[in-house]
C-alpha positions, 0 to 999 in steps of 0.5 A: 880163118888160119890155113888148115885150122880145124875148130872143135868143141874144145872141151878143156878150153876156157868158157866165155860169155854165151851171149856176147859170142852168140851176139857177134855170130848173129852180127856176122850171119847178116853179112853172109848174104851179101859177103860170100867170102864170110860164109864158111867161117861164120857157119863153122863158128856158129856150131859152137854157140852152145859152149863157146870157149876162148879158142872159138872167140879168137876166130871170130874176132879174126873175122872182125879183124878181116872185115875191117881191112875189106870193109869196102868189098862186095859183089859187083853185078854189071849189066848186059852180061850173059845170063847162062846158069852154071854151078860148082860143087865141092865137098871137104871130107870129114872136116868136122872134128867132133863128128867127122861129118863133111861139109858141102859147099855150092856156088851158082852163076848167072853168067859171071854174076854169083847169085847163090852159095852155101856152106853147109855141114852134112847130115850123115857121115861119109865114108869116102870122099867120092860119097861126100862130093856125090852128096854135095852135087845132089845138094847143089843140083837140087838148088839149080832145079829150083833156080830154073824153075824160078827163072822159068817164070821170067821166060828163061829156059834152061837144060844142059846146065853146067855142074862142075866137080873136082872128083872124077869118081862122083861124076862117074857114079852120077852118070853110071846107069847101073847102081854099084853095090858100093854105093847103095848105102848112100841115102836114096834121096841123093840118087835123083841127080842121076835122073836129072843127068839122064833127062839132060837138065844137068850136065857134069864136068870135071875141073881141076881143083885149083879152079874149083870156086866152091873150094872157099865154102868148104875149108880154110885156104891159104891166103894166096888161094883165097885171094885167087877165088874172090874176084872170080866170085864177083867180089871187088872193092866198093871204094868211090874211086873204084866204083867210078873207074868200073862205071867209066870202063862200062861206059867205054 
C-alpha cells in the first residue's frame, strides 16, 4: 500500500461490482498462506467487501501490480538451523478509520524461519497505544502457547520464550504483579499473559521500532522500511539462478 494510506468505507465513492471485487480478494487470500508481505493489505481491503468502491479497487489493483513484479518471491526455509522459538508483537493504535480500532500484528519464528504470522483488527477500541500493544502481545502469547504445545509432541520443550515489543509501558504492565487502576478496564481475558510471564513461559524484551519485524503486519510502510523487513522475515527471490546459488552456498 501507499505509505500512510488509510482506507475507509468511502461512502461517497463510486460503487463497483461486488462479485468481481470479492473474487479478487478471494484469490489474494490464498497467497497470504505463503506471502506474509501481502497479509496486511489483503486483510485491510477485505474489510470493505460489502460495499466496495473505486478507491478500494485501486488498492487491490496495486497489490496485483506488486505481485507481477515479485512473482518469484517466497519464504526460504534452510535446513540444519536453530529451533529456538521467538516472537514479535506490534499494534497500530486506532488504525481503522471507521471504528478507530487498532490493528494487531504478530510473527513467530523457529530460529530464523518464519512459521506463523497474523494481522487482525482488534475486537474493541483501545484508548491508548499501551492498551493496544498489550492486547496485541496477549494474542501473540496465545499463539506461542499453542505452538509450544504442538512442538512438545515432537520432543521440543520451550520455556523463557522471548517476545519482543516496542512499547515499554505495555511490557511494564505485563510484568506488574499489582493491577494498576488504569488497566482495570482492559478485558480480563487479556491478562493471562501476566500469568505466563510469572510462570517463566514467556520473557518480554524491548525492541526498537526500526527492528520491530511485526510492523509490516500493522500498517502501510515506506518502501525502504518494507524492503528492510522482507529479508529478515526469510523472504527471498525464488528464481532458478537464485535457488542454485542458495543451494551451492548451503553445500559449502
